[in-house]
C-alpha positions, -999 to +999 in steps of 0.1 A: +001-001+000+014+033-010+014+063+013+011+096-007+041+120+002+032+154+014+032+182-014+062+203-012+056+241-010+067+258-040+098+282-038+088+317-027+051+306-018+039+322+016+035+297+043-002+285+049-020+300+078-036+273+099-072+270+096-090+290+125-117+271+143-152+287+139-163+307+169-186+288+193-224+295+191-250+281+209-281+292+188-318+287+198-347+297+176-375+313+195-412+312+188-413+347+174-387+336+149-358+356+165-327+337+174-307+339+205-270+328+209-268+317+247-231+323+245-232+358+235-268+370+243-280+407+237-309+426+250-325+425+216-326+390+210-360+379+222-397+392+223-415+396+256-436+368+244-406+346+238-396+350+274-430+342+287-431+311+266-396+301+279-405+305+315-438+288+313-421+256+295-393+256+320-401+236+352-391+238+387-382+207+409-367+190+381-399+186+364-414+165+393-447+171+405-477+153+425-501+169+399-506+160+363-483+191+354-451+203+366-446+238+381-435+264+355-408+290+363-435+315+350-460+305+378-433+305+405-423+340+393-459+352+398-460+337+430-429+354+444-441+388+431-475+382+447-458+375+479-439+409+478-474+427+473-489+407+500-463+416+526-458+453+515-493+465+505-484+500+509-455+500+485-463+509+449-430+504+430-434+491+395-397+488+388-391+467+419-422+447+409-407+440+375-372+431+390-391+405+412-411+393+382-379+388+361-356+373+390-354+340+372-358+352+337-325+338+325-339+304+331-366+310+305-339+320+281-317+291+288-348+267+290-333+252+323-339+255+359-311+241+378-317+226+412-298+249+436-276+225+452-267+209+418-253+243+405-219+242+422-212+209+405-218+224+370-188+248+376-176+282+368-185+281+332-222+276+339-221+304+364-207+325+338-232+315+312-262+324+336-246+358+345-244+366+310-279+360+303-290+379+334-271+408+322-289+410+289-323+406+309-312+436+331-301+458+300-333+449+282-357+458+311-337+484+329-332+464+361-310+478+388-287+454+409-300+442+442-290+461+472-282+442+504-316+455+518-335+447+489-320+412+484-330+400+519-369+404+515-367+390+479-349+358+491-374+353+520-402+355+493-383+333+469-376+307+498-413+308+512-424+303+477-400+274+474-411+258+508-447+261+497-443+246+464-423+216+478-453+209+501-482+216+479-469+207+444-442+181+448-453+165+479-425+169+506-438+171+542-433+202+564-406+181+583-390+171+552-388+206+539-366+215+569-346+184+574-341+171+541-343+203+518-328+225+543-354+253+539-362+270+572-391+290+562-427+278+570-446+267+540-479+289+533-512+271+537-533+294+513-520+299+478-517+338+471-523+334+434-559+323+438-569+357+449-560+372+416-565+341+392-587+318+409-585+279+402-576+252+424-549+264+450-514+253+443-523+236+411-495+240+382-509+258+353-506+245+316-480+262+298-501+283+275-519+297+306-487+304+325-472+321+295-503+343+291-506+356+327-468+361+330-469+381+296-498+403+310-482+411+341-449+420+323-467+442+299-488+459+326-456+467+345-436+480+314-463+502+305-463+518+339-426+523+334-430+541+300-420+577+302 
């Protein structure tokens, strides 16, 4: 079997440059027809309806549920916002409400809600990816960074929502929420969302309905912030 000899370079010919690898991209095509590069997102890459759809189709608790449907991040986001309004009824701050509503918006663009205790195992690269998406969301909607005094009540609402979801959606007991999941907050008994939307308390909404309700709230808050 003959082996071909490497072709000799002609005298005086410039050396060949090594082929450069194509830049890494991670494109997703959105429902609106826009496309988003997850590795290099910009604030102009999605419509509000794309974000609502993404959050409604991204599920908490690893997609596990004691109901027929899992709980979407869209419904969770509305629950956290409802708790903020319930605990601070005298505060009318649409920009703070918008930041609360969008606190997990990066997950809707990525299509993945990682269980919190797993995140450290995904490493620094995953953290940088999510931070890049968070920055794009913040630029798009004019969200200021959380201050220490703002972060504490937000995190309380987020954790109370998680404790309540764990019991009423997933099926953990109150004792397991504390001992196994490590969530110290007491789960709620009543679902704050039923006061606004009715329905069966704590029942996960179908994706289309979750997207519709999230988008409606997002548009209301955005209109209130227009000059």
